[in-house]
C-alpha positions as CSV (number, residue, x, y, z in Angstrom):
1,M,12.3,2.0,2.6
2,R,12.8,5.1,4.6
3,A,15.6,6.0,2.8
4,P,14.5,5.7,-0.7
5,L,11.6,7.9,0.7
6,G,13.5,11.3,1.9
7,N,15.6,11.0,-1.1
8,A,14.8,13.7,-4.1
9,T,16.5,12.3,-6.9
10,V,14.5,8.9,-6.4
11,A,11.6,9.4,-8.8
12,W,8.7,7.4,-7.8
13,Q,5.3,6.4,-9.3
14,S,3.6,8.2,-5.3
15,R,5.8,8.8,-2.8
16,N,3.0,9.5,-1.2
17,A,0.8,5.8,-1.8
18,A,4.6,4.2,-1.3
19,A,4.6,6.7,2.3
20,N,1.3,5.2,3.3
21,A,1.8,1.5,1.5
22,L,5.2,1.4,4.3
23,Q,3.2,3.3,7.4
24,W,0.7,0.2,7.2
25,F,3.1,-2.5,6.2
26,E,5.0,-1.2,10.1
27,A,1.4,-1.2,11.4
28,Q,0.7,-4.9,10.1
29,P,3.8,-6.6,9.2
30,A,2.4,-9.8,8.3
31,T,1.0,-8.2,5.4
32,D,3.5,-8.0,2.7
33,F,5.2,-4.9,1.9
34,S,4.2,-4.9,-2.1
35,D,0.3,-5.7,-0.9
36,C,0.4,-2.4,1.0
37,L,1.8,-0.9,-1.8
38,V,-1.3,-1.9,-4.6
39,A,-4.0,-0.9,-1.9
40,A,-2.2,2.4,-1.4
41,L,-2.1,3.0,-4.8
42,A,-5.6,2.4,-6.0
43,Q,-6.6,4.8,-2.7
44,A,-4.1,7.1,-4.3
45,H,-6.0,6.8,-8.0
46,G,-9.8,7.2,-6.5
47,C,-10.0,3.2,-6.5
48,E,-13.3,3.3,-4.1
49,S,-11.6,-0.1,-3.0
50,T,-9.5,-2.8,-4.4
51,A,-10.7,-6.4,-4.8
52,T,-8.8,-9.5,-3.7
53,L,-8.6,-13.5,-3.5
54,D,-6.0,-12.3,-1.0
55,R,-6.9,-12.7,2.6
56,G,-4.1,-11.2,4.4
57,M,-4.5,-7.8,2.7
58,R,-7.8,-8.1,5.0
59,D,-7.4,-5.4,7.1
60,L,-5.5,-2.3,4.8
61,P,-7.8,0.7,4.1
62,G,-10.1,-0.2,1.2
63,V,-9.5,-3.8,0.6
64,R,-12.2,-6.2,-0.3
65,V,-11.4,-9.6,0.1
66,M,-13.2,-11.6,-2.3
67,S,-14.6,-15.2,-1.4
């Protein structure tokens, strides 16, 4: 994932969100990268929190697990 982030010819919806997601993923390898990206994109778009039923996302910033 690091190589495409540094490549100027690759178009990203949000390069910063992808970089944050990768950082979160590396810090919490039990969490899926796609879950990290969902949370990072929501945060980048100003969402107060991301609601989910996925308990594996509970430790990600701005994520609220619904019971």
